[in-house]
Phi, psi and omega in degrees: 000151178282172181223029179274112182264149180237153173287145177221124178235144182231143180219143172268135181231146171276169187296326180295316179292326177298318179299318178294315182296317179300319179299318179292314183292324177301328182277342189241333187240166181262141176285145173304133184294350183269002182291148176270147182048025176072010186238303189206175168216162181264128176252133175226126182230140169255124181261150182243147177210165180271182185292343180263005183055042186298319181296319179294313183292326177298321177294312182297326182274357178072029177302131188294314179249125180209163182229146174231139178249136179210158170242129190235138174232167183232131178055033176064017184263150174260014180289320178231115180232132181241133164267126185229143170241117181255121177260143180232127176228100186064235177263011181255145181229156174216140182231129170254142186213141172225158176273134178232172182260167176298324178297322176298318180298313181298323178292319180295319180295330180270353182078015185258060177227157178209161179301150181218123184298344179268359181259169180292152178304323180296319177299315182293325175297315179296317179301323178293325176297320180293316185285316188267331183249359178069032178303138182216162176297132184250322178195155170257129179247128182227141175198163176262132185240132171254108189251137177237149178226148174234097189298320184304326182242012179054048178261140177230125179239127181230146173244117182253133182220165178060046178294132180211169182216168179200159172240018178272075188294331179289352179245025186306323183267357184289134177294330182259033177304124176293129180227158175251136177292143184249314182263157176301142185297336184269007181238141171236165182245124176261129175238135180236122181236133180205162185284291185242306181233139174271120182307140187298324182293332176281321178301319183294319183287344181262013174271115182229149188301319190254010182289141183235125177294142179218154179245002183290159175247150178298322178301313182299314180299317182290330176287323183293323187302305181292330180292322179291329184293338181254000000 
């Protein structure tokens, strides 16, 4: 696996500031080529955790180095499916990703996977987590993403909205998956990712009066909701 870590910053924005920011970013940055209708795409991920909820508790306890495993699809399609391991070290992140099949997803959701010498190292690492630590699907996280990129400095700026969750894992690919809203309707989440330095002209356009720095993760919020409900 690679070890190139990137900076990651998160901010909560109200809808008025989002409208201003979008206008600025539209004039300066390029949209991710994978957006549908030139605006956004839907991200849906199933996250895995062990029987002790170790991944969740590590986040809540502020453990400096931690890992999260997820399977991610876009616009409810099975055409492109990624198995991802996201590492977090302080405010730095690193993500390893491979393409998997729908059959792989179904096997992972049922816990019926094992290492295979013909598969990628990331797949085998995940399979070992399932076999030895009892990793199982913990929550589905869904949101709409408006993504911008700045190729010269490898900067990625995203606006995430309509965060919701579900535990109906057998309907992971369904377009009409029942979900519960997680964040307040008047708030969106801005994420800024870059390698070493954020160019000053981009930093300046992202200064807004009411933006609030946050350290929460979408995964953490979605895990807390059903636990509080019971």
